[in-house]
KEFISE-987841 format. One record per residue (C-alpha): residue in three letters; x, y, z; residue number from 1. Coordinates in steps of 0.5 Angstrom, whole numbers. Example, Ala and Ser with C-alpha at 12.3 -4.5 7.8 and 13.67 -1.06 7.14 Angstrom:
# KEFISE-987841
ATOM:Ala:25:-9:16:1
ATOM:Ser:27:-2:14:2
//
This chain:
# KEFISE-987841
ATOM:Met:15:18:8:1
ATOM:Ile:17:11:9:2
ATOM:Cys:11:6:11:3
ATOM:Thr:13:0:13:4
ATOM:Ser:9:-6:10:5
ATOM:Ile:8:-11:15:6
ATOM:Gly:6:-18:14:7
ATOM:Asn:9:-25:15:8
ATOM:Thr:12:-23:23:9
ATOM:Asp:8:-25:30:10
ATOM:Phe:4:-19:33:11
ATOM:Asp:11:-17:39:12
ATOM:Thr:14:-14:33:13
ATOM:Ala:9:-11:30:14
ATOM:Phe:6:-8:36:15
ATOM:Glu:14:-4:37:16
ATOM:Lys:13:-2:30:17
ATOM:Ala:6:1:32:18
ATOM:Lys:10:4:37:19
ATOM:Ser:16:6:34:20
ATOM:Glu:14:8:27:21
ATOM:Asp:11:14:23:22
ATOM:Leu:7:11:19:23
ATOM:Ile:5:2:17:24
ATOM:Glu:2:-3:13:25
ATOM:Leu:-2:-8:17:26
ATOM:Arg:-3:-13:11:27
ATOM:Leu:-8:-16:15:28
ATOM:Asp:-7:-21:10:29
ATOM:Leu:-1:-25:11:30
ATOM:Leu:-2:-23:19:31
ATOM:Asp:-5:-28:24:32
ATOM:Phe:-8:-23:28:33
ATOM:Thr:-14:-22:33:34
ATOM:Asp:-19:-17:32:35
ATOM:Glu:-17:-14:40:36
ATOM:Gln:-10:-15:37:37
ATOM:Ile:-11:-11:31:38
ATOM:Arg:-16:-6:35:39
ATOM:Thr:-9:-5:39:40
ATOM:Leu:-6:-5:33:41
ATOM:Cys:-9:1:30:42
ATOM:Ser:-10:5:36:43
ATOM:Gln:-2:6:36:44
ATOM:Lys:2:11:35:45
ATOM:Ala:3:10:28:46
ATOM:Glu:-2:12:23:47
ATOM:Thr:-3:5:19:48
ATOM:Ile:-6:3:12:49
ATOM:Val:-9:-4:13:50
ATOM:Ala:-11:-8:7:51
ATOM:Phe:-13:-16:6:52
ATOM:Arg:-10:-19:-1:53
ATOM:Pro:-17:-23:-2:54
ATOM:Gly:-16:-31:-3:55
ATOM:Lys:-15:-33:4:56
ATOM:Val:-21:-32:7:57
ATOM:Ser:-28:-30:4:58
ATOM:His:-31:-23:2:59
ATOM:Asp:-35:-21:7:60
ATOM:Glu:-30:-24:13:61
ATOM:Arg:-24:-19:10:62
ATOM:Leu:-30:-14:10:63
ATOM:Glu:-30:-15:17:64
ATOM:Lys:-23:-15:20:65
ATOM:Leu:-22:-9:15:66
ATOM:Lys:-29:-6:18:67
ATOM:Thr:-25:-7:25:68
ATOM:Ala:-19:-4:24:69
ATOM:Ile:-22:2:21:70
ATOM:Lys:-27:4:27:71
ATOM:Ala:-20:3:31:72
ATOM:Gly:-17:9:29:73
ATOM:Ala:-14:6:21:74
ATOM:Asn:-12:12:18:75
ATOM:Leu:-12:9:12:76
ATOM:Val:-15:2:9:77
ATOM:Asp:-13:0:1:78
ATOM:Thr:-17:-5:-3:79
ATOM:Glu:-16:-7:-11:80
ATOM:Leu:-19:-4:-16:81
ATOM:Asp:-22:-10:-18:82
ATOM:Ala:-26:-12:-12:83
ATOM:Pro:-34:-14:-12:84
ATOM:Asp:-37:-9:-13:85
ATOM:Glu:-41:-9:-7:86
ATOM:Phe:-35:-11:-4:87
ATOM:Leu:-33:-3:-5:88
ATOM:Glu:-41:-1:-4:89
ATOM:Lys:-40:-3:2:90
ATOM:Leu:-33:-1:4:91
ATOM:Val:-31:6:1:92
ATOM:Pro:-37:10:6:93
ATOM:Phe:-36:6:11:94
ATOM:Ala:-29:9:11:95
ATOM:Arg:-31:16:10:96
ATOM:Gly:-35:15:15:97
ATOM:Asn:-30:14:19:98
ATOM:Glu:-25:20:18:99
ATOM:Cys:-21:13:14:100
ATOM:Arg:-18:15:7:101
ATOM:Val:-19:10:2:102
ATOM:Ile:-13:6:-3:103
ATOM:Ile:-15:4:-9:104
ATOM:Thr:-10:-1:-12:105
ATOM:Phe:-8:-4:-19:106
ATOM:Tyr:-5:-9:-19:107
ATOM:Asp:0:-13:-25:108
ATOM:Gly:4:-18:-23:109
ATOM:Glu:6:-21:-30:110
ATOM:Lys:7:-13:-35:111
ATOM:Thr:7:-6:-35:112
ATOM:Pro:1:-4:-39:113
ATOM:Val:2:2:-44:114
ATOM:Lys:2:8:-42:115
ATOM:Arg:-5:10:-44:116
ATOM:Glu:-9:4:-42:117
ATOM:Leu:-5:6:-35:118
ATOM:Glu:-8:13:-36:119
ATOM:Gln:-15:10:-36:120
ATOM:Ile:-14:6:-31:121
ATOM:Val:-12:12:-26:122
ATOM:Lys:-18:14:-28:123
ATOM:Glu:-23:8:-25:124
ATOM:Cys:-19:8:-19:125
ATOM:Ser:-22:14:-17:126
ATOM:Met:-28:14:-20:127
ATOM:Ser:-28:8:-16:128
ATOM:Gly:-28:13:-9:129
ATOM:Ala:-20:13:-8:130
ATOM:Asp:-16:19:-5:131
ATOM:Ile:-10:14:-7:132
ATOM:Val:-10:11:-13:133
ATOM:Lys:-3:6:-13:134
ATOM:Ile:-1:3:-19:135
ATOM:Val:2:-3:-18:136
ATOM:Cys:6:-7:-24:137
ATOM:Lys:12:-11:-26:138
ATOM:Val:18:-8:-30:139
ATOM:Asn:21:-12:-34:140
ATOM:Ser:25:-7:-39:141
ATOM:Thr:27:0:-38:142
ATOM:Glu:22:4:-42:143
ATOM:Asp:16:0:-36:144
ATOM:Asn:20:5:-32:145
ATOM:Ala:19:11:-35:146
ATOM:Arg:12:10:-37:147
ATOM:Ile:11:8:-28:148
ATOM:Leu:14:15:-27:149
ATOM:Ser:10:19:-32:150
ATOM:Leu:3:17:-29:151
ATOM:Tyr:6:23:-24:152
ATOM:Ser:6:28:-29:153
ATOM:Leu:-3:27:-29:154
ATOM:Gly:-3:31:-21:155
ATOM:Lys:-6:27:-18:156
ATOM:Asn:-5:22:-12:157
ATOM:Ile:-2:17:-14:158
ATOM:Ile:3:12:-10:159
ATOM:Ala:6:9:-17:160
ATOM:Ile:11:3:-16:161
ATOM:Gly:14:-2:-20:162
ATOM:Leu:16:-10:-18:163
ATOM:Gly:21:-14:-18:164
ATOM:Ser:28:-12:-18:165
ATOM:Arg:28:-7:-24:166
ATOM:Gly:23:-4:-21:167
ATOM:Lys:27:-2:-15:168
ATOM:Ile:28:6:-17:169
ATOM:Thr:21:6:-17:170
ATOM:Arg:20:6:-10:171
ATOM:Leu:26:10:-9:172
ATOM:Ala:23:16:-13:173
ATOM:Ala:17:15:-11:174
ATOM:Pro:16:21:-5:175
ATOM:Phe:21:25:-10:176
ATOM:Thr:16:25:-15:177
ATOM:Gly:11:26:-12:178
ATOM:Ala:8:20:-8:179
ATOM:Glu:5:20:-1:180
ATOM:Phe:10:15:1:181
ATOM:Thr:13:10:-1:182
ATOM:Tyr:13:3:2:183
ATOM:Ala:19:-1:5:184
ATOM:Ser:20:-8:9:185
ATOM:Leu:22:-9:15:186
ATOM:Gly:28:-14:14:187
ATOM:Lys:31:-19:8:188
ATOM:Gly:26:-25:8:189
ATOM:Leu:19:-21:11:190
ATOM:Glu:19:-17:5:191
ATOM:Thr:11:-17:2:192
ATOM:Ala:11:-15:-4:193
ATOM:Glu:16:-16:-9:194
ATOM:Gly:24:-12:-10:195
ATOM:Gln:21:-9:-4:196
ATOM:Met:27:-7:0:197
ATOM:Ser:27:-6:7:198
ATOM:Lys:26:0:10:199
ATOM:Ser:34:0:13:200
ATOM:Ser:37:0:6:201
ATOM:Met:32:6:3:202
ATOM:Glu:35:11:9:203
ATOM:Arg:42:8:7:204
ATOM:Ile:40:10:-1:205
ATOM:Tyr:37:16:1:206
ATOM:Lys:42:18:6:207
ATOM:Ser:48:17:2:208
ATOM:Leu:43:23:-4:209
ATOM:Gly:42:27:2:210
ATOM:Gln:36:27:3:211
ATOM:Val:32:25:9:212
ATOM:Leu:25:23:9:213
//
């Protein structure tokens, strides 16, 4: 399955995707939406992942936005492994109490750690309350791609993604190596992560390979 990641766009565009897609991610830190608009989006046809990366507002403010989305019907909430303990201690039980699964994300925008370190990070994400562990690392070499994709052999609920143009192969391979879904953008110029491909581009590639998601 392909998840369309929505950020840096208007409400009408997001609403159309929420009505028509199977799975969307709302990057609330990249969207200037009211609570009512968030509730509307989370109650449409698409299954919804909500994420609010730190830096734009306080931890308390983003926690409340995520809670608003969860109460409105968001299916998954995505937060960072290095989020404050107090933040995780409030968010994870709240999500579970509202039948919302938790994605715990590790992010390294400069490099891909060595395999032993990556495996330890996966364990830490699981121990922090992850239903799905998400590993996102900058790819600087072919070996980095190999280490990222090797994480699927751990047999856990993992999504492992490489950042940058060299990491695109990990995005394409994810659904065939064990990930529940992979991520795509709304279109060129609307990426929410470095190296993210548009959904239409990914679908064309899958079709050329005889694969349908």
